[in-house]
N, C-alpha and C positions, 0 to 999 in steps of 0.2 A: 406453662410447658414449652410452648413453641417461642416464646419472645426468651423464653432463658435459653433457648436452642441460639436461638437469633444472634442475642448478643456474643454466644460461644464463637459461633461461625465469625462474627463479624471483631472479636477480639483474635479469631487465628489467623484472618484474613491478611496477608503484607499490606505493607505500609504505602502509601501513593507513593512509586518514583516517576523524577523525570522522565522526559522521553528520553530515549535512549537512540540517538542519530547514528551514533557508529556502528552500533549492533543490525541499527534498518539497513546500512549501506551493506555489511557483512553478508547480509542475508541476502537482500538486491543481486548483489556481486555472485551468490552462492544456487539462484534458484532464478530469477528474471534473466540475466544475460544469458543461461542454456536456454531459456525457456523462447528467446527472440530467436534462438536457432533452432526452431521446430520441436516438435514432441517428441524425436527419440531422443534430442541433448536434455530436454527435461527429464525424461524417463532414467536416462542413465544419472541423475542426481538427485530424483526424489522417491524417496523410500517408499515400498510401498509392501505392507501397510506401513501410515504415517505413524508419528512420533505416539501420538495417541491411541492408533490400532487403526485409525479412519481408512477408508477404503482408498482414497486421494484423487483416482481421476473416474469420473463418469462421465456418459456419453448419450446422445439420442440415437433411436433405435437406426438411425440412417447415416450416422457417426459423421452428419454435418458438422454438430457443436459439441466437444468434449470440454469439460470444464475439469478443473483442479483444484484443493484446498488442502493446504497442509498447513504445520505449522510447527516455532520451536519457540518454547517459552513464553513468553508474553506477546510472540508476534503470529499475526497470521499472512499466510501468503497461499492468494488464489489468483486465478486467471483462465482464460478458454483460448480454444483454437476453433474458429470458425470457417468453413468451407463450404465455396461456392462461388459460380457464376466467372469461374477464370482468376479469384483469389481466396488468399489462406490470411484471416486475421487472427494476429498474435498479441494477446494481453496476460499483465503479471502485475500483481500490486504486494506490495509489503507493507505492513501497517500493525504499527504497536496496539494491541487491545485490551490489554490487562495493566492493574499497575498504576496507571498514569495519572497524576496531579491534575483537576478536570479544567482549572483555568491558569495551568501555568504557562506564565506570557510567551508570545511567539517570538520575540526578539532571540532569545537565546537559543534556541530552536534553529532558528533562521540561520543565525549568525555560526553555530555548528554545520546545518548544512552546506554552507558556504565554503566551509573551511575543507571540508571534503569530497564538495561535488568535483567530479572529470574535467580536467582541463588541460588543453594543448591546443595544436594546431589542428586546422579543422574542427572543433567543436567551441558551436556557437550557444548564446544562453540570452533567453527573456526573459520578462516576468518581473514580478517584484510585487508589492504591497497592493493589495486589492480590498477596498471596505465597501462590503456589499451589504444591503439591506434585506433579511428574508422576509418573505411574506408571511404573515399572521395563519398560518395553517399548523395542524397538528401541534408538536410541544414549542415551535416559534410563534404560536398565537400568544403565550404565557410573556416573551417578550415586550418590553414596552414598546409603544410605535416610536419607532423612527430609529431602534436600535442600530447600531451596525455593529457587523461582524468585520473582526481584522484577522484578514488571513495574506499567505504569501502563496504565489503560485509561479514556478517555473516552468520551463522545457527546453531541453537542452537536444540539438541537435549534433549528429555526427559523434556523439560519445557512447555510440554501440555500434554491434552488427547484429545483424547486416544493415548496410547505409538505411534501409528504409525504418528501420526503428526510431524511435523519439524518446527521450527520457522525460520523468518529469517529476518535481517536487511539490509537495502541498502541505501547508502547516499553519494551524491558525492555534489559539489557545490548548493548549494540551492532546493535540492533534500532530502527527503527523507520518506522511506515509510518500514512499515511490514508486513509481507507475512506469512500468514500459507498455509502449504499443507499434506496432507495425500493421502495414499491409502488406502482403507478398504476392506479385502477379504469379500464376499458375500455369 
């Protein structure tokens, strides 16, 4: 009975799709750009409760750390605000978490990212290909010794407001995420 139910679930599951880089940028613009402006700007665009009925915002008893989690379709949007010692740290991430073909080559994802990345006066980008060898811990212990993980990492300065904000793109086989970080003096 359980096997039949599992087969039914697998048959009903959507087929794996490619990483949707344009949609990631749309959600980054919708959520992460406001998130870098501060929590009130994010509260202006993040529907509470979220699309799945989620709470969206959570915080510590002293209010020094506020996290958020929501999403749309296959995309997760998460981040946090951390307050203390004269600074406010803002972070936001958009990542496609469902329906991705697990081993999609990184090259087309990187090409789509480079086509959509903000450009213009005052924007600088650094980064590129990173071939990393993961230590044999957890599920990485199943990888053959010497296996290199092919990733691309890019950092953009001057592509967001406030000026302290940093935009990052990170991609690998079947993985793509956009991040934003800022440390704001208070």
